[in-house]
Every structure is written in structure tokens, then in C-alpha cells.
C-alpha positions, 0 to 999 in steps of 0.5 A: 489503562493509563492516559499520559499527557502529550506535549506539542513536540510529540504532536508535531513528531506524529504530524511530520511522520504521517506527512512523510509517509503520505508523501512516500505513498503518493510518490509510489503511485506517481512512479508506477503511473509514470513508468507504465509504458516501461513496466507494461512489457516486463510484466504482461505479454509482449505480443500486444503492447496496447493490451499490456499497457491497459492491463498495467494501468488497470492494475494502477487504477484498482490499487488507487481506487481500493486505497480508501477502503483499506482504512475502513476494512483492514485497519485492525489487521495493520495494527495487529500485524506488523508483518502484513506488508511482508506477507503481500510482498511474499505473495507477489514473489510467489506469482508465476511468470507469464510463460507458465500461466497466461492470466494468473500473473496479471490477475495475481498482480492486481490482487497483490496491488489491491492488498498492498493498497489496502494495507498502506491505507490502513497504515496511513489511517493509523498514522493519521489518527495518532496511533503510531508513536515512538513510545508504544505505551503512550495512549492518545485518542483524537 
């Protein structure tokens, strides 16, 4: 395997791309947490608003807590498969509605959020380590 030299512009490009990705990721957490009262009645049972709100915040909490572990366990999966986020999105779209199955939707939604959080964290770790370049043949270890 050949190692190429890296100039400063490539390093700053990687830092900028990683920073933009991190800002978008944290903005996603901010929006999901801020709109919890609006999102809760749409995904969870409408009979008990406080239970729906707690279920929505627990989904947010699980995805937020599991995020760092994704960098440890799913980094190889994110590097090997570029379609991993599409898989989680397809899984989310296949979940049944609340009317058909009582607790499968909230539990399934929680699991999909965990998978997405792990995949995002592993992608962020890959970006932070400098593996996400425009030129895929470029080898750089930090």
C-alpha cells in the first residue's frame, strides 16, 4: 500500500467536513428534543399525552446515550457499507402504525433511533480520524 504526502489544504478540508457533519448531527438532536411536545402525539398513543411525551423523550435519551458506543462497535460496518443509513431508514418506514400494533411502533422506533445513532457516531469517528476524503486512494493515519 502506498502512502501519499498530505498538504495543509487537505487537512483543513477534512477538519471542515468533520465540523459541518458534527454541527448537522447536533442540530438533529436539538430539533428532536425541542419538538418533543409536537412529535409525541403523532407517533405515540393520543389517549395519554404525558405517556407519549415520556416515550418520545426516552427515545431521544436512548439515541443520545448510545451514540458514543457506535464509534466503538459499528465503525467497521459504516466503513464497509455506504448504504447503512438507508437500511435504517427503510427499517423505520416498515414499522407498523400505532393502530395495528400497540407497542411495536414505539419499541421499533427506539431501536431504529439507536441504530441510526450508532451509525452516525461511527461515521463521525471515521470523519474525525481522517478516513473520509475526496480521493479514496489516499491513505492517512492519525
